[in-house]
PDB file of N, H, CA, C and O in Angstrom:
ATOM      1  N   MET A   1      -1.977  23.655  18.932  1.00  0.00           N
ATOM      2  CA  MET A   1      -3.118  23.094  18.223  1.00  0.00           C
ATOM      3  C   MET A   1      -3.881  22.177  19.168  1.00  0.00           C
ATOM      4  O   MET A   1      -3.293  21.367  19.884  1.00  0.00           O
ATOM      5  N   ALA A   2      -5.176  22.319  19.155  1.00  0.00           N
ATOM      6  H   ALA A   2      -5.654  22.978  18.574  1.00  0.00           H
ATOM      7  CA  ALA A   2      -6.026  21.469  19.978  1.00  0.00           C
ATOM      8  C   ALA A   2      -6.020  20.047  19.423  1.00  0.00           C
ATOM      9  O   ALA A   2      -5.782  19.818  18.237  1.00  0.00           O
ATOM     10  N   ARG A   3      -6.285  19.118  20.306  1.00  0.00           N
ATOM     11  H   ARG A   3      -6.479  19.303  21.269  1.00  0.00           H
ATOM     12  CA  ARG A   3      -6.337  17.717  19.885  1.00  0.00           C
ATOM     13  C   ARG A   3      -7.535  17.514  18.967  1.00  0.00           C
ATOM     14  O   ARG A   3      -8.652  17.892  19.320  1.00  0.00           O
ATOM     15  N   PRO A   4      -7.317  16.911  17.773  1.00  0.00           N
ATOM     16  CA  PRO A   4      -8.447  16.710  16.851  1.00  0.00           C
ATOM     17  C   PRO A   4      -9.466  15.726  17.425  1.00  0.00           C
ATOM     18  O   PRO A   4      -9.105  14.758  18.096  1.00  0.00           O
ATOM     19  N   ASN A   5     -10.731  15.987  17.152  1.00  0.00           N
ATOM     20  H   ASN A   5     -11.024  16.773  16.607  1.00  0.00           H
ATOM     21  CA  ASN A   5     -11.762  15.080  17.643  1.00  0.00           C
ATOM     22  C   ASN A   5     -11.840  13.835  16.760  1.00  0.00           C
ATOM     23  O   ASN A   5     -11.099  13.698  15.787  1.00  0.00           O
ATOM     24  N   ARG A   6     -12.734  12.954  17.112  1.00  0.00           N
ATOM     25  H   ARG A   6     -13.336  13.066  17.902  1.00  0.00           H
ATOM     26  CA  ARG A   6     -12.848  11.669  16.422  1.00  0.00           C
ATOM     27  C   ARG A   6     -13.159  11.846  14.939  1.00  0.00           C
ATOM     28  O   ARG A   6     -12.593  11.149  14.097  1.00  0.00           O
ATOM     29  N   TYR A   7     -14.045  12.763  14.622  1.00  0.00           N
ATOM     30  H   TYR A   7     -14.505  13.329  15.306  1.00  0.00           H
ATOM     31  CA  TYR A   7     -14.442  12.962  13.227  1.00  0.00           C
ATOM     32  C   TYR A   7     -13.289  13.505  12.390  1.00  0.00           C
ATOM     33  O   TYR A   7     -13.176  13.188  11.206  1.00  0.00           O
ATOM     34  N   GLN A   8     -12.440  14.316  12.995  1.00  0.00           N
ATOM     35  H   GLN A   8     -12.531  14.574  13.957  1.00  0.00           H
ATOM     36  CA  GLN A   8     -11.278  14.812  12.271  1.00  0.00           C
ATOM     37  C   GLN A   8     -10.279  13.688  12.013  1.00  0.00           C
ATOM     38  O   GLN A   8      -9.673  13.631  10.943  1.00  0.00           O
ATOM     39  N   ARG A   9     -10.106  12.808  12.969  1.00  0.00           N
ATOM     40  H   ARG A   9     -10.598  12.854  13.838  1.00  0.00           H
ATOM     41  CA  ARG A   9      -9.195  11.670  12.760  1.00  0.00           C
ATOM     42  C   ARG A   9      -9.732  10.743  11.672  1.00  0.00           C
ATOM     43  O   ARG A   9      -8.961  10.225  10.865  1.00  0.00           O
ATOM     44  N   VAL A  10     -11.040  10.532  11.643  1.00  0.00           N
ATOM     45  H   VAL A  10     -11.667  10.952  12.299  1.00  0.00           H
ATOM     46  CA  VAL A  10     -11.649   9.716  10.588  1.00  0.00           C
ATOM     47  C   VAL A  10     -11.465  10.397   9.233  1.00  0.00           C
ATOM     48  O   VAL A  10     -11.203   9.734   8.230  1.00  0.00           O
ATOM     49  N   SER A  11     -11.602  11.708   9.210  1.00  0.00           N
ATOM     50  H   SER A  11     -11.814  12.247  10.025  1.00  0.00           H
ATOM     51  CA  SER A  11     -11.423  12.459   7.974  1.00  0.00           C
ATOM     52  C   SER A  11     -10.002  12.315   7.438  1.00  0.00           C
ATOM     53  O   SER A  11      -9.813  12.143   6.234  1.00  0.00           O
ATOM     54  N   VAL A  12      -9.010  12.382   8.306  1.00  0.00           N
ATOM     55  H   VAL A  12      -9.163  12.522   9.285  1.00  0.00           H
ATOM     56  CA  VAL A  12      -7.621  12.218   7.869  1.00  0.00           C
ATOM     57  C   VAL A  12      -7.382  10.792   7.384  1.00  0.00           C
ATOM     58  O   VAL A  12      -6.669  10.586   6.402  1.00  0.00           O
ATOM     59  N   PHE A  13      -7.967   9.811   8.056  1.00  0.00           N
ATOM     60  H   PHE A  13      -8.547   9.978   8.854  1.00  0.00           H
ATOM     61  CA  PHE A  13      -7.827   8.424   7.618  1.00  0.00           C
ATOM     62  C   PHE A  13      -8.363   8.247   6.197  1.00  0.00           C
ATOM     63  O   PHE A  13      -7.711   7.632   5.353  1.00  0.00           O
ATOM     64  N   PHE A  14      -9.557   8.793   5.940  1.00  0.00           N
ATOM     65  H   PHE A  14     -10.086   9.292   6.626  1.00  0.00           H
ATOM     66  CA  PHE A  14     -10.123   8.667   4.601  1.00  0.00           C
ATOM     67  C   PHE A  14      -9.360   9.501   3.578  1.00  0.00           C
ATOM     68  O   PHE A  14      -9.344   9.161   2.395  1.00  0.00           O
ATOM     69  N   ALA A  15      -8.733  10.580   4.015  1.00  0.00           N
ATOM     70  H   ALA A  15      -8.746  10.856   4.976  1.00  0.00           H
ATOM     71  CA  ALA A  15      -7.887  11.350   3.098  1.00  0.00           C
ATOM     72  C   ALA A  15      -6.735  10.481   2.609  1.00  0.00           C
ATOM     73  O   ALA A  15      -6.425  10.478   1.417  1.00  0.00           O
ATOM     74  N   TYR A  16      -6.101   9.746   3.515  1.00  0.00           N
ATOM     75  H   TYR A  16      -6.353   9.748   4.483  1.00  0.00           H
ATOM     76  CA  TYR A  16      -5.021   8.848   3.106  1.00  0.00           C
ATOM     77  C   TYR A  16      -5.547   7.717   2.214  1.00  0.00           C
ATOM     78  O   TYR A  16      -4.863   7.286   1.286  1.00  0.00           O
ATOM     79  N   CYS A  17      -6.756   7.244   2.496  1.00  0.00           N
ATOM     80  H   CYS A  17      -7.312   7.594   3.250  1.00  0.00           H
ATOM     81  CA  CYS A  17      -7.361   6.232   1.616  1.00  0.00           C
ATOM     82  C   CYS A  17      -7.587   6.802   0.217  1.00  0.00           C
ATOM     83  O   CYS A  17      -7.365   6.111  -0.777  1.00  0.00           O
ATOM     84  N   PHE A  18      -8.023   8.047   0.138  1.00  0.00           N
ATOM     85  H   PHE A  18      -8.204   8.608   0.946  1.00  0.00           H
ATOM     86  CA  PHE A  18      -8.222   8.689  -1.163  1.00  0.00           C
ATOM     87  C   PHE A  18      -6.897   8.835  -1.895  1.00  0.00           C
ATOM     88  O   PHE A  18      -6.841   8.626  -3.107  1.00  0.00           O
ATOM     89  N   TYR A  19      -5.819   9.192  -1.180  1.00  0.00           N
ATOM     90  H   TYR A  19      -5.864   9.361  -0.196  1.00  0.00           H
ATOM     91  CA  TYR A  19      -4.511   9.313  -1.824  1.00  0.00           C
ATOM     92  C   TYR A  19      -4.051   7.958  -2.373  1.00  0.00           C
ATOM     93  O   TYR A  19      -3.499   7.885  -3.471  1.00  0.00           O
ATOM     94  N   LEU A  20      -4.276   6.901  -1.615  1.00  0.00           N
ATOM     95  H   LEU A  20      -4.724   6.960  -0.723  1.00  0.00           H
ATOM     96  CA  LEU A  20      -3.913   5.562  -2.099  1.00  0.00           C
ATOM     97  C   LEU A  20      -4.748   5.173  -3.316  1.00  0.00           C
ATOM     98  O   LEU A  20      -4.236   4.560  -4.253  1.00  0.00           O
ATOM     99  N   ALA A  21      -6.021   5.526  -3.303  1.00  0.00           N
ATOM    100  H   ALA A  21      -6.437   6.024  -2.542  1.00  0.00           H
ATOM    101  CA  ALA A  21      -6.871   5.240  -4.461  1.00  0.00           C
ATOM    102  C   ALA A  21      -6.396   6.016  -5.687  1.00  0.00           C
ATOM    103  O   ALA A  21      -6.470   5.511  -6.807  1.00  0.00           O
ATOM    104  N   ALA A  22      -5.912   7.235  -5.482  1.00  0.00           N
ATOM    105  H   ALA A  22      -5.852   7.645  -4.572  1.00  0.00           H
ATOM    106  CA  ALA A  22      -5.384   8.018  -6.605  1.00  0.00           C
ATOM    107  C   ALA A  22      -4.142   7.359  -7.182  1.00  0.00           C
ATOM    108  O   ALA A  22      -3.969   7.323  -8.401  1.00  0.00           O
ATOM    109  N   VAL A  23      -3.277   6.840  -6.322  1.00  0.00           N
ATOM    110  H   VAL A  23      -3.418   6.869  -5.333  1.00  0.00           H
ATOM    111  CA  VAL A  23      -2.080   6.140  -6.800  1.00  0.00           C
ATOM    112  C   VAL A  23      -2.481   4.892  -7.584  1.00  0.00           C
ATOM    113  O   VAL A  23      -1.893   4.594  -8.623  1.00  0.00           O
ATOM    114  N   ALA A  24      -3.480   4.166  -7.087  1.00  0.00           N
ATOM    115  H   ALA A  24      -3.958   4.409  -6.242  1.00  0.00           H
ATOM    116  CA  ALA A  24      -3.955   2.975  -7.800  1.00  0.00           C
ATOM    117  C   ALA A  24      -4.552   3.357  -9.153  1.00  0.00           C
ATOM    118  O   ALA A  24      -4.371   2.634 -10.133  1.00  0.00           O
ATOM    119  N   CYS A  25      -5.259   4.478  -9.217  1.00  0.00           N
ATOM    120  H   CYS A  25      -5.406   5.066  -8.421  1.00  0.00           H
ATOM    121  CA  CYS A  25      -5.834   4.918 -10.495  1.00  0.00           C
ATOM    122  C   CYS A  25      -4.755   5.365 -11.472  1.00  0.00           C
ATOM    123  O   CYS A  25      -4.897   5.172 -12.679  1.00  0.00           O
ATOM    124  N   VAL A  26      -3.679   5.959 -10.966  1.00  0.00           N
ATOM    125  H   VAL A  26      -3.563   6.116  -9.985  1.00  0.00           H
ATOM    126  CA  VAL A  26      -2.556   6.315 -11.844  1.00  0.00           C
ATOM    127  C   VAL A  26      -1.959   5.054 -12.446  1.00  0.00           C
ATOM    128  O   VAL A  26      -1.669   5.000 -13.641  1.00  0.00           O
ATOM    129  N   ALA A  27      -1.777   4.036 -11.602  1.00  0.00           N
ATOM    130  H   ALA A  27      -2.012   4.080 -10.632  1.00  0.00           H
ATOM    131  CA  ALA A  27      -1.225   2.772 -12.099  1.00  0.00           C
ATOM    132  C   ALA A  27      -2.166   2.128 -13.117  1.00  0.00           C
ATOM    133  O   ALA A  27      -1.715   1.619 -14.143  1.00  0.00           O
ATOM    134  N   ALA A  28      -3.462   2.150 -12.839  1.00  0.00           N
ATOM    135  H   ALA A  28      -3.828   2.564 -12.006  1.00  0.00           H
ATOM    136  CA  ALA A  28      -4.430   1.561 -13.773  1.00  0.00           C
ATOM    137  C   ALA A  28      -4.471   2.341 -15.083  1.00  0.00           C
ATOM    138  O   ALA A  28      -4.554   1.744 -16.156  1.00  0.00           O
ATOM    139  N   ALA A  29      -4.415   3.666 -15.004  1.00  0.00           N
ATOM    140  H   ALA A  29      -4.348   4.151 -14.132  1.00  0.00           H
ATOM    141  CA  ALA A  29      -4.416   4.473 -16.228  1.00  0.00           C
ATOM    142  C   ALA A  29      -3.164   4.207 -17.051  1.00  0.00           C
ATOM    143  O   ALA A  29      -3.228   4.127 -18.278  1.00  0.00           O
ATOM    144  N   ALA A  30      -2.033   4.070 -16.382  1.00  0.00           N
ATOM    145  H   ALA A  30      -1.981   4.135 -15.385  1.00  0.00           H
ATOM    146  CA  ALA A  30      -0.793   3.769 -17.108  1.00  0.00           C
ATOM    147  C   ALA A  30      -0.870   2.394 -17.755  1.00  0.00           C
ATOM    148  O   ALA A  30      -0.466   2.222 -18.905  1.00  0.00           O
ATOM    149  N   TRP A  31      -1.388   1.417 -17.023  1.00  0.00           N
ATOM    150  H   TRP A  31      -1.717   1.556 -16.089  1.00  0.00           H
ATOM    151  CA  TRP A  31      -1.475   0.056 -17.567  1.00  0.00           C
ATOM    152  C   TRP A  31      -2.414   0.009 -18.776  1.00  0.00           C
ATOM    153  O   TRP A  31      -2.080  -0.570 -19.810  1.00  0.00           O
ATOM    154  N   PHE A  32      -3.596   0.627 -18.635  1.00  0.00           N
ATOM    155  H   PHE A  32      -3.868   1.097 -17.796  1.00  0.00           H
ATOM    156  CA  PHE A  32      -4.524   0.654 -19.768  1.00  0.00           C
ATOM    157  C   PHE A  32      -3.965   1.476 -20.922  1.00  0.00           C
ATOM    158  O   PHE A  32      -4.227   1.169 -22.085  1.00  0.00           O
ATOM    159  N   GLY A  33      -3.205   2.508 -20.614  1.00  0.00           N
ATOM    160  H   GLY A  33      -2.992   2.758 -19.670  1.00  0.00           H
ATOM    161  CA  GLY A  33      -2.587   3.301 -21.674  1.00  0.00           C
ATOM    162  C   GLY A  33      -1.574   2.506 -22.469  1.00  0.00           C
ATOM    163  O   GLY A  33      -1.476   2.657 -23.687  1.00  0.00           O
ATOM    164  N   TRP A  34      -0.812   1.652 -21.779  1.00  0.00           N
ATOM    165  H   TRP A  34      -0.891   1.529 -20.790  1.00  0.00           H
ATOM    166  CA  TRP A  34       0.180   0.834 -22.477  1.00  0.00           C
ATOM    167  C   TRP A  34      -0.450  -0.344 -23.218  1.00  0.00           C
ATOM    168  O   TRP A  34       0.018  -0.722 -24.292  1.00  0.00           O
ATOM    169  N   THR A  35      -1.494  -0.916 -22.659  1.00  0.00           N
ATOM    170  H   THR A  35      -1.874  -0.608 -21.786  1.00  0.00           H
ATOM    171  CA  THR A  35      -2.074  -2.105 -23.290  1.00  0.00           C
ATOM    172  C   THR A  35      -3.112  -1.772 -24.355  1.00  0.00           C
ATOM    173  O   THR A  35      -3.182  -2.452 -25.379  1.00  0.00           O
ATOM    174  N   ARG A  36      -3.920  -0.737 -24.132  1.00  0.00           N
ATOM    175  H   ARG A  36      -3.863  -0.185 -23.301  1.00  0.00           H
ATOM    176  CA  ARG A  36      -5.003  -0.421 -25.068  1.00  0.00           C
ATOM    177  C   ARG A  36      -4.768   0.859 -25.864  1.00  0.00           C
ATOM    178  O   ARG A  36      -5.513   1.151 -26.799  1.00  0.00           O
ATOM    179  N   GLY A  37      -3.761   1.608 -25.510  1.00  0.00           N
ATOM    180  H   GLY A  37      -3.156   1.371 -24.750  1.00  0.00           H
ATOM    181  CA  GLY A  37      -3.510   2.872 -26.196  1.00  0.00           C
ATOM    182  C   GLY A  37      -4.076   4.049 -25.422  1.00  0.00           C
ATOM    183  O   GLY A  37      -4.983   3.898 -24.604  1.00  0.00           O
ATOM    184  N   GLY A  38      -3.530   5.214 -25.692  1.00  0.00           N
ATOM    185  H   GLY A  38      -2.793   5.337 -26.356  1.00  0.00           H
ATOM    186  CA  GLY A  38      -3.913   6.408 -24.948  1.00  0.00           C
ATOM    187  C   GLY A  38      -5.305   6.920 -25.247  1.00  0.00           C
ATOM    188  O   GLY A  38      -5.820   7.749 -24.497  1.00  0.00           O
ATOM    189  N   GLN A  39      -5.934   6.456 -26.318  1.00  0.00           N
ATOM    190  H   GLN A  39      -5.516   5.782 -26.927  1.00  0.00           H
ATOM    191  CA  GLN A  39      -7.272   6.925 -26.680  1.00  0.00           C
ATOM    192  C   GLN A  39      -8.386   6.078 -26.070  1.00  0.00           C
ATOM    193  O   GLN A  39      -9.561   6.293 -26.369  1.00  0.00           O
ATOM    194  N   SER A  40      -8.029   5.125 -25.225  1.00  0.00           N
ATOM    195  H   SER A  40      -7.074   4.950 -24.982  1.00  0.00           H
ATOM    196  CA  SER A  40      -9.021   4.245 -24.611  1.00  0.00           C
ATOM    197  C   SER A  40      -9.884   5.022 -23.609  1.00  0.00           C
ATOM    198  O   SER A  40      -9.366   5.868 -22.880  1.00  0.00           O
ATOM    199  N   PRO A  41     -11.179   4.746 -23.564  1.00  0.00           N
ATOM    200  CA  PRO A  41     -12.035   5.397 -22.565  1.00  0.00           C
ATOM    201  C   PRO A  41     -11.633   5.043 -21.129  1.00  0.00           C
ATOM    202  O   PRO A  41     -11.876   5.821 -20.206  1.00  0.00           O
ATOM    203  N   ALA A  42     -11.022   3.875 -20.944  1.00  0.00           N
ATOM    204  H   ALA A  42     -10.825   3.243 -21.694  1.00  0.00           H
ATOM    205  CA  ALA A  42     -10.592   3.494 -19.601  1.00  0.00           C
ATOM    206  C   ALA A  42      -9.500   4.430 -19.094  1.00  0.00           C
ATOM    207  O   ALA A  42      -9.467   4.761 -17.909  1.00  0.00           O
ATOM    208  N   VAL A  43      -8.614   4.854 -19.977  1.00  0.00           N
ATOM    209  H   VAL A  43      -8.640   4.585 -20.939  1.00  0.00           H
ATOM    210  CA  VAL A  43      -7.551   5.785 -19.585  1.00  0.00           C
ATOM    211  C   VAL A  43      -8.162   7.116 -19.153  1.00  0.00           C
ATOM    212  O   VAL A  43      -7.743   7.699 -18.153  1.00  0.00           O
ATOM    213  N   ALA A  44      -9.142   7.590 -19.898  1.00  0.00           N
ATOM    214  H   ALA A  44      -9.482   7.116 -20.710  1.00  0.00           H
ATOM    215  CA  ALA A  44      -9.808   8.844 -19.541  1.00  0.00           C
ATOM    216  C   ALA A  44     -10.549   8.714 -18.214  1.00  0.00           C
ATOM    217  O   ALA A  44     -10.524   9.632 -17.393  1.00  0.00           O
ATOM    218  N   ALA A  45     -11.204   7.581 -18.004  1.00  0.00           N
ATOM    219  H   ALA A  45     -11.224   6.836 -18.671  1.00  0.00           H
ATOM    220  CA  ALA A  45     -11.958   7.385 -16.764  1.00  0.00           C
ATOM    221  C   ALA A  45     -11.030   7.327 -15.556  1.00  0.00           C
ATOM    222  O   ALA A  45     -11.308   7.945 -14.528  1.00  0.00           O
ATOM    223  N   PHE A  46      -9.934   6.592 -15.674  1.00  0.00           N
ATOM    224  H   PHE A  46      -9.708   6.090 -16.509  1.00  0.00           H
ATOM    225  CA  PHE A  46      -9.005   6.506 -14.548  1.00  0.00           C
ATOM    226  C   PHE A  46      -8.281   7.830 -14.322  1.00  0.00           C
ATOM    227  O   PHE A  46      -7.965   8.173 -13.183  1.00  0.00           O
ATOM    228  N   SER A  47      -8.018   8.569 -15.381  1.00  0.00           N
ATOM    229  H   SER A  47      -8.275   8.291 -16.306  1.00  0.00           H
ATOM    230  CA  SER A  47      -7.393   9.885 -15.222  1.00  0.00           C
ATOM    231  C   SER A  47      -8.337  10.852 -14.506  1.00  0.00           C
ATOM    232  O   SER A  47      -7.902  11.632 -13.659  1.00  0.00           O
ATOM    233  N   ALA A  48      -9.610  10.802 -14.840  1.00  0.00           N
ATOM    234  H   ALA A  48      -9.963  10.168 -15.528  1.00  0.00           H
ATOM    235  CA  ALA A  48     -10.589  11.630 -14.136  1.00  0.00           C
ATOM    236  C   ALA A  48     -10.717  11.197 -12.678  1.00  0.00           C
ATOM    237  O   ALA A  48     -10.922  12.031 -11.795  1.00  0.00           O
ATOM    238  N   SER A  49     -10.596   9.905 -12.428  1.00  0.00           N
ATOM    239  H   SER A  49     -10.429   9.228 -13.145  1.00  0.00           H
ATOM    240  CA  SER A  49     -10.654   9.412 -11.055  1.00  0.00           C
ATOM    241  C   SER A  49      -9.472   9.909 -10.237  1.00  0.00           C
ATOM    242  O   SER A  49      -9.607  10.170  -9.042  1.00  0.00           O
ATOM    243  N   VAL A  50      -8.313  10.040 -10.876  1.00  0.00           N
ATOM    244  H   VAL A  50      -8.204   9.828 -11.847  1.00  0.00           H
ATOM    245  CA  VAL A  50      -7.142  10.572 -10.178  1.00  0.00           C
ATOM    246  C   VAL A  50      -7.427  11.994  -9.701  1.00  0.00           C
ATOM    247  O   VAL A  50      -7.140  12.337  -8.555  1.00  0.00           O
ATOM    248  N   VAL A  51      -7.989  12.815 -10.576  1.00  0.00           N
ATOM    249  H   VAL A  51      -8.223  12.537 -11.508  1.00  0.00           H
ATOM    250  CA  VAL A  51      -8.310  14.196 -10.202  1.00  0.00           C
ATOM    251  C   VAL A  51      -9.315  14.214  -9.055  1.00  0.00           C
ATOM    252  O   VAL A  51      -9.166  14.994  -8.115  1.00  0.00           O
ATOM    253  N   PHE A  52     -10.334  13.366  -9.125  1.00  0.00           N
ATOM    254  H   PHE A  52     -10.456  12.733  -9.889  1.00  0.00           H
ATOM    255  CA  PHE A  52     -11.341  13.314  -8.065  1.00  0.00           C
ATOM    256  C   PHE A  52     -10.725  12.900  -6.734  1.00  0.00           C
ATOM    257  O   PHE A  52     -10.956  13.552  -5.716  1.00  0.00           O
ATOM    258  N   PHE A  53      -9.942  11.820  -6.731  1.00  0.00           N
ATOM    259  H   PHE A  53      -9.755  11.290  -7.558  1.00  0.00           H
ATOM    260  CA  PHE A  53      -9.388  11.319  -5.476  1.00  0.00           C
ATOM    261  C   PHE A  53      -8.363  12.275  -4.875  1.00  0.00           C
ATOM    262  O   PHE A  53      -8.301  12.416  -3.653  1.00  0.00           O
ATOM    263  N   ILE A  54      -7.565  12.930  -5.702  1.00  0.00           N
ATOM    264  H   ILE A  54      -7.615  12.816  -6.694  1.00  0.00           H
ATOM    265  CA  ILE A  54      -6.615  13.908  -5.167  1.00  0.00           C
ATOM    266  C   ILE A  54      -7.372  15.095  -4.563  1.00  0.00           C
ATOM    267  O   ILE A  54      -7.050  15.541  -3.461  1.00  0.00           O
ATOM    268  N   GLY A  55      -8.367  15.600  -5.276  1.00  0.00           N
ATOM    269  H   GLY A  55      -8.628  15.238  -6.171  1.00  0.00           H
ATOM    270  CA  GLY A  55      -9.151  16.726  -4.758  1.00  0.00           C
ATOM    271  C   GLY A  55      -9.899  16.379  -3.483  1.00  0.00           C
ATOM    272  O   GLY A  55      -9.897  17.150  -2.524  1.00  0.00           O
ATOM    273  N   GLY A  56     -10.541  15.210  -3.475  1.00  0.00           N
ATOM    274  H   GLY A  56     -10.542  14.584  -4.255  1.00  0.00           H
ATOM    275  CA  GLY A  56     -11.242  14.774  -2.267  1.00  0.00           C
ATOM    276  C   GLY A  56     -10.299  14.548  -1.106  1.00  0.00           C
ATOM    277  O   GLY A  56     -10.630  14.867   0.036  1.00  0.00           O
ATOM    278  N   GLY A  57      -9.121  13.998  -1.386  1.00  0.00           N
ATOM    279  H   GLY A  57      -8.852  13.738  -2.313  1.00  0.00           H
ATOM    280  CA  GLY A  57      -8.131  13.785  -0.330  1.00  0.00           C
ATOM    281  C   GLY A  57      -7.650  15.087   0.271  1.00  0.00           C
ATOM    282  O   GLY A  57      -7.466  15.183   1.484  1.00  0.00           O
ATOM    283  N   ILE A  58      -7.441  16.097  -0.575  1.00  0.00           N
ATOM    284  H   ILE A  58      -7.591  16.019  -1.561  1.00  0.00           H
ATOM    285  CA  ILE A  58      -7.010  17.401  -0.062  1.00  0.00           C
ATOM    286  C   ILE A  58      -8.089  18.011   0.827  1.00  0.00           C
ATOM    287  O   ILE A  58      -7.791  18.533   1.902  1.00  0.00           O
ATOM    288  N   VAL A  59      -9.332  17.947   0.383  1.00  0.00           N
ATOM    289  H   VAL A  59      -9.574  17.524  -0.490  1.00  0.00           H
ATOM    290  CA  VAL A  59     -10.431  18.506   1.179  1.00  0.00           C
ATOM    291  C   VAL A  59     -10.542  17.784   2.518  1.00  0.00           C
ATOM    292  O   VAL A  59     -10.660  18.430   3.559  1.00  0.00           O
ATOM    293  N   LEU A  60     -10.505  16.465   2.502  1.00  0.00           N
ATOM    294  H   LEU A  60     -10.409  15.941   1.656  1.00  0.00           H
ATOM    295  CA  LEU A  60     -10.603  15.708   3.753  1.00  0.00           C
ATOM    296  C   LEU A  60      -9.407  15.967   4.658  1.00  0.00           C
ATOM    297  O   LEU A  60      -9.553  16.034   5.879  1.00  0.00           O
ATOM    298  N   HIS A  61      -8.226  16.113   4.069  1.00  0.00           N
ATOM    299  H   HIS A  61      -8.107  16.058   3.077  1.00  0.00           H
ATOM    300  CA  HIS A  61      -7.028  16.373   4.857  1.00  0.00           C
ATOM    301  C   HIS A  61      -7.116  17.740   5.544  1.00  0.00           C
ATOM    302  O   HIS A  61      -6.764  17.869   6.716  1.00  0.00           O
ATOM    303  N   VAL A  62      -7.580  18.743   4.825  1.00  0.00           N
ATOM    304  H   VAL A  62      -7.866  18.638   3.873  1.00  0.00           H
ATOM    305  CA  VAL A  62      -7.731  20.075   5.418  1.00  0.00           C
ATOM    306  C   VAL A  62      -8.785  20.051   6.521  1.00  0.00           C
ATOM    307  O   VAL A  62      -8.604  20.676   7.566  1.00  0.00           O
ATOM    308  N   MET A  63      -9.883  19.336   6.295  1.00  0.00           N
ATOM    309  H   MET A  63     -10.030  18.828   5.446  1.00  0.00           H
ATOM    310  CA  MET A  63     -10.914  19.233   7.329  1.00  0.00           C
ATOM    311  C   MET A  63     -10.374  18.544   8.574  1.00  0.00           C
ATOM    312  O   MET A  63     -10.702  18.931   9.696  1.00  0.00           O
ATOM    313  N   GLY A  64      -9.550  17.527   8.375  1.00  0.00           N
ATOM    314  H   GLY A  64      -9.283  17.214   7.463  1.00  0.00           H
ATOM    315  CA  GLY A  64      -9.028  16.785   9.509  1.00  0.00           C
ATOM    316  C   GLY A  64      -7.927  17.489  10.263  1.00  0.00           C
ATOM    317  O   GLY A  64      -7.727  17.221  11.448  1.00  0.00           O
ATOM    318  N   ARG A  65      -7.202  18.387   9.610  1.00  0.00           N
ATOM    319  H   ARG A  65      -7.365  18.605   8.647  1.00  0.00           H
ATOM    320  CA  ARG A  65      -6.082  19.079  10.253  1.00  0.00           C
ATOM    321  C   ARG A  65      -6.421  20.492  10.712  1.00  0.00           C
ATOM    322  O   ARG A  65      -5.542  21.201  11.203  1.00  0.00           O
ATOM    323  N   ALA A  66      -7.664  20.916  10.563  1.00  0.00           N
ATOM    324  H   ALA A  66      -8.377  20.340  10.164  1.00  0.00           H
ATOM    325  CA  ALA A  66      -8.054  22.268  10.966  1.00  0.00           C
ATOM    326  C   ALA A  66      -8.002  22.396  12.484  1.00  0.00           C
ATOM    327  O   ALA A  66      -8.302  21.451  13.213  1.00  0.00           O
ATOM    328  N   ASP A  67      -7.621  23.572  12.939  1.00  0.00           N
ATOM    329  H   ASP A  67      -7.378  24.340  12.347  1.00  0.00           H
ATOM    330  CA  ASP A  67      -7.562  23.849  14.374  1.00  0.00           C
ATOM    331  C   ASP A  67      -8.915  24.419  14.800  1.00  0.00           C
ATOM    332  O   ASP A  67      -9.120  25.632  14.799  1.00  0.00           O
ATOM    333  N   LEU A  68      -9.817  23.535  15.157  1.00  0.00           N
ATOM    334  H   LEU A  68      -9.650  22.549  15.158  1.00  0.00           H
ATOM    335  CA  LEU A  68     -11.176  23.940  15.500  1.00  0.00           C
ATOM    336  C   LEU A  68     -11.279  24.251  16.988  1.00  0.00           C
ATOM    337  O   LEU A  68     -10.734  23.516  17.811  1.00  0.00           O
ATOM    338  N   PRO A  69     -11.970  25.327  17.340  1.00  0.00           N
ATOM    339  CA  PRO A  69     -12.148  25.633  18.760  1.00  0.00           C
ATOM    340  C   PRO A  69     -13.192  24.704  19.376  1.00  0.00           C
ATOM    341  O   PRO A  69     -13.975  24.067  18.672  1.00  0.00           O
ATOM    342  N   ASN A  70     -13.182  24.646  20.676  1.00  0.00           N
ATOM    343  H   ASN A  70     -12.546  25.163  21.248  1.00  0.00           H
ATOM    344  CA  ASN A  70     -14.185  23.874  21.391  1.00  0.00           C
ATOM    345  C   ASN A  70     -15.459  24.711  21.443  1.00  0.00           C
ATOM    346  O   ASN A  70     -15.493  25.752  22.098  1.00  0.00           O
ATOM    347  N   LEU A  71     -16.492  24.267  20.763  1.00  0.00           N
ATOM    348  H   LEU A  71     -16.465  23.421  20.230  1.00  0.00           H
ATOM    349  CA  LEU A  71     -17.729  25.038  20.679  1.00  0.00           C
ATOM    350  C   LEU A  71     -18.793  24.579  21.668  1.00  0.00           C
ATOM    351  O   LEU A  71     -19.929  25.052  21.614  1.00  0.00           O
ATOM    352  N   LYS A  72     -18.445  23.672  22.564  1.00  0.00           N
ATOM    353  H   LYS A  72     -17.522  23.289  22.609  1.00  0.00           H
ATOM    354  CA  LYS A  72     -19.415  23.225  23.561  1.00  0.00           C
ATOM    355  C   LYS A  72     -19.598  24.317  24.616  1.00  0.00           C
ATOM    356  O   LYS A  72     -18.618  24.883  25.100  1.00  0.00           O
ATOM    357  N   PRO A  73     -20.850  24.613  24.972  1.00  0.00           N
ATOM    358  CA  PRO A  73     -21.071  25.649  25.996  1.00  0.00           C
ATOM    359  C   PRO A  73     -20.645  25.143  27.375  1.00  0.00           C
ATOM    360  O   PRO A  73     -20.851  23.980  27.719  1.00  0.00           O
ATOM    361  N   ASP A  74     -20.053  26.038  28.144  1.00  0.00           N
ATOM    362  H   ASP A  74     -19.886  26.984  27.864  1.00  0.00           H
ATOM    363  CA  ASP A  74     -19.671  25.686  29.520  1.00  0.00           C
ATOM    364  C   ASP A  74     -20.901  25.720  30.401  1.00  0.00           C
ATOM    365  O   ASP A  74     -21.742  26.607  30.263  1.00  0.00           O
ATOM    366  N   ARG A  75     -21.011  24.770  31.296  1.00  0.00           N
ATOM    367  H   ARG A  75     -20.327  24.049  31.408  1.00  0.00           H
ATOM    368  CA  ARG A  75     -22.177  24.702  32.182  1.00  0.00           C
ATOM    369  C   ARG A  75     -21.805  25.129  33.561  1.00  0.00           C
ATOM    370  O   ARG A  75     -22.653  25.140  34.453  1.00  0.00           O
TER     371      ARG A  75
END
C-alpha cells in the first residue's frame, strides 16, 4: 500500500472524531431516554445523529484508507 497523502490522514483523523461523536450521541440518547422517557424528541434527534456520525465516519475512513495511485505526471 502506498503511503497515504496528507488529505487521507486528515480524513482518517476526522473519521475517528466522527466515531467519538457517535459514542457521545449514544450516551446522550441513553441519558435523555432515562430522564425524559423514550418518546422525547431529544432521544430521536440524538439517535439520528448516531446514524449520521457512524455513516460519515465510515465514508471518511474508507476515503482515508484507500490505496490511491500517484496521479502526478512524470516530467
